[in-house]
C-alpha positions in Angstrom: 136.4 -41.9 24.2 135.0 -39.9 27.2 132.7 -41.8 29.5 130.7 -38.7 30.4 130.0 -35.6 28.4 128.3 -32.5 29.9 125.1 -31.3 28.1 126.0 -28.3 25.9 122.8 -26.6 26.8 123.6 -26.4 30.5 127.4 -26.9 30.6 130.0 -24.7 32.4 133.7 -24.9 32.8 135.6 -25.7 36.1 139.2 -24.9 36.9 141.1 -26.4 39.9 144.7 -25.4 40.9 146.5 -27.7 43.4 149.7 -26.2 44.5 152.7 -28.2 45.7 152.0 -27.0 49.2 148.5 -28.6 49.1 146.6 -25.2 48.9 143.9 -25.6 46.3 142.0 -22.8 44.2 138.7 -23.5 42.4 137.0 -21.4 39.9 134.1 -21.8 37.4 132.6 -20.0 34.4 129.2 -19.3 35.9 127.5 -16.2 37.2 127.3 -17.6 40.8 129.5 -19.8 43.0 128.8 -23.4 42.4 128.8 -26.1 45.0 129.7 -29.5 43.6 128.2 -32.9 44.7 131.3 -33.4 46.9 130.6 -30.2 48.8 133.6 -28.3 47.3 132.9 -24.8 46.2 133.9 -23.3 42.9 134.1 -19.5 42.8 132.6 -17.4 40.1 135.2 -14.7 41.0 135.9 -12.2 38.3 139.4 -10.9 37.6 141.0 -13.9 35.9 140.9 -15.4 32.3 142.1 -18.8 31.1 143.4 -19.2 27.6 141.8 -21.6 25.0 143.1 -25.1 25.2 145.2 -26.3 22.2 145.3 -30.1 21.6 146.5 -31.9 18.6 146.6 -35.6 17.5 150.4 -35.5 17.9 152.4 -36.0 21.0 152.9 -32.2 21.4 151.8 -30.8 24.8 148.7 -28.7 25.3 149.1 -25.1 26.4 147.3 -23.8 29.5 147.7 -20.2 30.5 146.0 -18.1 33.2 145.8 -14.3 33.3 144.3 -12.2 36.0 144.4 -9.3 38.3 146.3 -9.3 41.7 144.1 -9.5 44.8 141.2 -10.9 43.0 139.9 -14.4 43.1 141.8 -15.0 46.2 145.3 -14.7 44.4 147.6 -12.1 46.0 150.9 -10.5 44.7 152.8 -12.3 47.5 151.4 -15.7 46.4 152.7 -15.1 42.8 156.0 -13.6 43.7 156.8 -16.2 46.2 156.4 -19.1 43.5 153.4 -20.6 45.3 152.1 -21.7 41.8 155.4 -23.0 40.5 154.9 -26.7 39.6 151.2 -26.5 40.5 148.8 -29.1 38.9 145.9 -27.7 37.1 142.7 -29.6 36.1 140.1 -28.3 33.6 136.7 -29.9 33.2 133.2 -29.3 32.1 130.1 -30.0 34.2 126.3 -29.6 34.2 125.3 -26.4 36.3 121.9 -28.0 37.1 123.6 -31.1 38.8 127.3 -30.0 39.3 129.7 -32.9 39.7 133.5 -32.2 40.1 135.6 -33.6 37.2 132.4 -34.7 35.4 133.8 -34.3 31.9 137.7 -34.0 32.2 139.1 -31.9 29.4 142.8 -31.6 30.3 145.3 -31.4 33.1 148.7 -30.0 33.2 151.6 -28.3 35.2 152.2 -24.7 35.9 155.6 -23.3 35.1 156.7 -19.7 34.7 154.8 -16.9 36.4 155.0 -13.3 35.4 154.0 -10.1 37.3 153.3 -7.0 35.3 151.9 -4.0 37.3 148.8 -5.4 39.0 148.4 -8.3 36.6 149.8 -11.8 36.6 150.3 -14.5 34.0 150.8 -18.2 34.8 152.1 -20.4 31.9 151.3 -24.1 31.9 151.8 -27.1 29.8 149.9 -30.4 29.4 151.3 -33.5 31.1 152.5 -34.7 27.8 155.3 -32.2 28.2 156.9 -34.5 30.8 158.0 -36.7 27.9 160.1 -33.9 26.5 162.1 -33.8 29.9 165.6 -35.4 30.1 165.6 -38.2 32.7 168.4 -40.4 34.2 171.5 -39.9 36.2 174.1 -37.4 35.2 177.7 -37.7 36.0 178.6 -34.6 37.9 181.2 -33.8 40.7 178.4 -32.5 42.9 175.8 -34.7 44.8 172.6 -34.9 42.8 170.3 -35.7 45.9 168.0 -33.0 47.3 169.1 -32.5 50.9 166.8 -34.3 53.2 165.2 -37.7 53.4 162.4 -37.2 50.8 161.3 -40.2 48.7 159.8 -37.9 46.2 163.2 -36.7 45.2 164.7 -40.2 44.9 167.3 -40.7 42.1 168.1 -44.1 40.9 166.1 -45.5 43.9 168.2 -43.8 46.5 167.7 -40.6 48.6 170.0 -38.4 50.7 169.2 -40.2 53.9 169.1 -37.2 56.2 165.8 -36.4 58.0 164.8 -32.8 57.8 162.3 -33.2 60.5 165.0 -33.9 62.9 167.1 -31.0 61.7 164.6 -28.1 61.5 164.9 -25.2 64.0 162.2 -22.8 65.1 163.6 -19.4 66.2 162.5 -15.8 66.7 164.1 -12.7 64.9 166.0 -10.5 67.4 167.4 -8.0 64.9 166.8 -6.8 61.4 169.7 -5.3 59.4 168.2 -5.2 55.8 165.6 -6.8 53.5 168.0 -9.9 53.2 169.7 -10.1 56.6 168.1 -10.8 59.9 169.5 -12.3 63.1 168.1 -15.1 65.4 169.6 -14.9 68.9 168.7 -18.5 69.6 171.0 -19.6 66.8 174.0 -18.0 68.3 176.8 -20.5 68.5 176.0 -22.5 65.4 178.7 -23.3 63.0 179.5 -20.8 60.3 177.4 -21.5 57.2 175.5 -24.4 58.9 172.3 -23.0 57.4 173.9 -22.0 54.0 171.9 -23.4 51.1 169.2 -24.2 53.5 165.8 -22.5 53.8 163.9 -20.1 56.0 160.1 -20.0 56.1 158.3 -17.6 58.4 155.4 -18.8 60.5 154.3 -15.5 62.0 154.4 -11.8 60.6 153.7 -10.5 57.2 155.6 -13.3 55.5 153.8 -16.2 57.2 152.6 -18.9 54.8 154.7 -17.7 51.8 157.2 -20.1 50.1 160.6 -20.5 51.9 163.7 -18.5 50.8 167.0 -20.0 50.2 169.7 -19.0 52.6 172.9 -17.6 51.2 175.0 -17.5 54.3 174.8 -18.0 58.1 177.1 -16.6 60.7 178.0 -17.9 64.2 176.0 -15.2 65.9 172.8 -16.3 64.3 172.8 -13.8 61.3 171.0 -15.2 58.3 171.4 -13.7 54.8 169.3 -14.7 52.0 169.7 -14.6 48.2 166.5 -12.7 47.6 164.7 -10.0 49.6 162.0 -11.0 52.0 158.5 -10.5 50.5 157.5 -8.2 53.2 159.5 -6.3 55.8 160.5 -8.6 58.5 159.9 -7.4 62.1 161.6 -8.3 65.5 159.6 -11.1 67.1 158.6 -12.8 63.8 159.0 -16.6 64.1 160.5 -18.8 61.3 161.5 -22.4 60.6 165.1 -22.8 59.5 166.5 -25.8 57.8 170.3 -26.3 57.3 171.6 -26.9 53.8 174.2 -28.8 51.8 176.4 -27.3 49.0 176.6 -30.9 47.6 180.5 -30.9 47.7 182.5 -33.7 49.0 183.5 -31.7 52.2 179.8 -31.2 52.9 178.9 -34.9 52.7 181.8 -35.6 54.9 180.7 -33.0 57.4 177.2 -34.5 57.5 178.7 -38.0 57.9 176.8 -39.1 54.8 179.4 -40.0 52.2 177.9 -43.5 51.5 174.6 -41.9 50.4 176.3 -39.3 48.2 175.4 -39.5 44.4 178.4 -37.7 43.1 181.5 -38.5 41.0 184.2 -36.5 42.8 187.1 -38.1 41.0 185.5 -37.5 37.4 188.2 -36.5 35.1 188.2 -33.1 33.5 187.8 -32.8 29.7 191.5 -31.9 29.3 192.2 -35.4 30.8 189.8 -37.7 29.0 190.5 -36.3 25.6 194.1 -37.4 25.9 194.9 -40.5 23.8 198.2 -42.4 24.1 199.6 -39.6 26.3 199.1 -36.9 23.6 196.7 -34.1 24.3 
C-alpha cells in the first residue's frame, strides 16, 4: 500500500531522469515550472511525451518510454547520440501542485536502455527495475579477463576488481593535428608505446565535444596519433583538450604488460570444444 496519495483534484505528474554521469533532468505535466519543497525545479517544457505505464500483478517489468523533439526541454542531439541516457535511472511520481513535494506519490522507477534518433525526434526506451531479475548474473568461464579495466568497485565481479587505478593513469593533452573525423594527434603523447591507449577512452574537456560521453580508442601510434572506433560527435579543432585513459584488451599478454596477472579474472588455459568433447581418446 502507498503511504501517500496525491489528491486527484490537484495532482500532476513528475518525471526525473538521473544519468550515470550524475546529470539530472526534471519535467512535470503542469502549465508552469514547479518548484518542489526541496527547491528543485521541474520544467513544464514542451516537446516531450512519456508513454503510459504498464504494470501487472506478475513479475513482468513495466515499460517506460520517452519521445520528444531534439533541442527542446534541454535535451540536445549530441546528448542522445553520445549515449548520455544509456543506463540512466528514471523516476515517475505524482504530486499536489498546490503543495508540491518531490516523490510525494511514487509511481514507478526504471532504467533507460536503447535510444533512437529519427530526424529531429528521439525515443528512449526503458524498463522497470523488475527487468533486472531477467538478467543473467554470475561468473562466466572465458579466455578473456572479465574485469572492467580500472579500479572501480562498482564493476566488481565475484568480489574482486581489476586493481589498476585510472586516476593515476589518465592523461590530459591538447590536439595538435586533425586528420579525419576519427583520427587526431596529441603531440604531448609522442613516445608512448604503440597501442598503449588502445581500447581505452578519450573525453574532450574543451571545444564542441566537451561534456559528451567518452569514445573508445581503436588504436594509438607512437607519435601520439589516436584513432577511435566511431566519428567524433562534432569536428575536432586544433587546441581542443581531452582526457585520455589507457585500455586493456583483456588478453593474457595485456595483463602481463600491466603486471596485473594475479588480479585477472580469465581462464587462459580453458580447453576448446574439440578437446572437452573427447571421451576416452576418441573425438
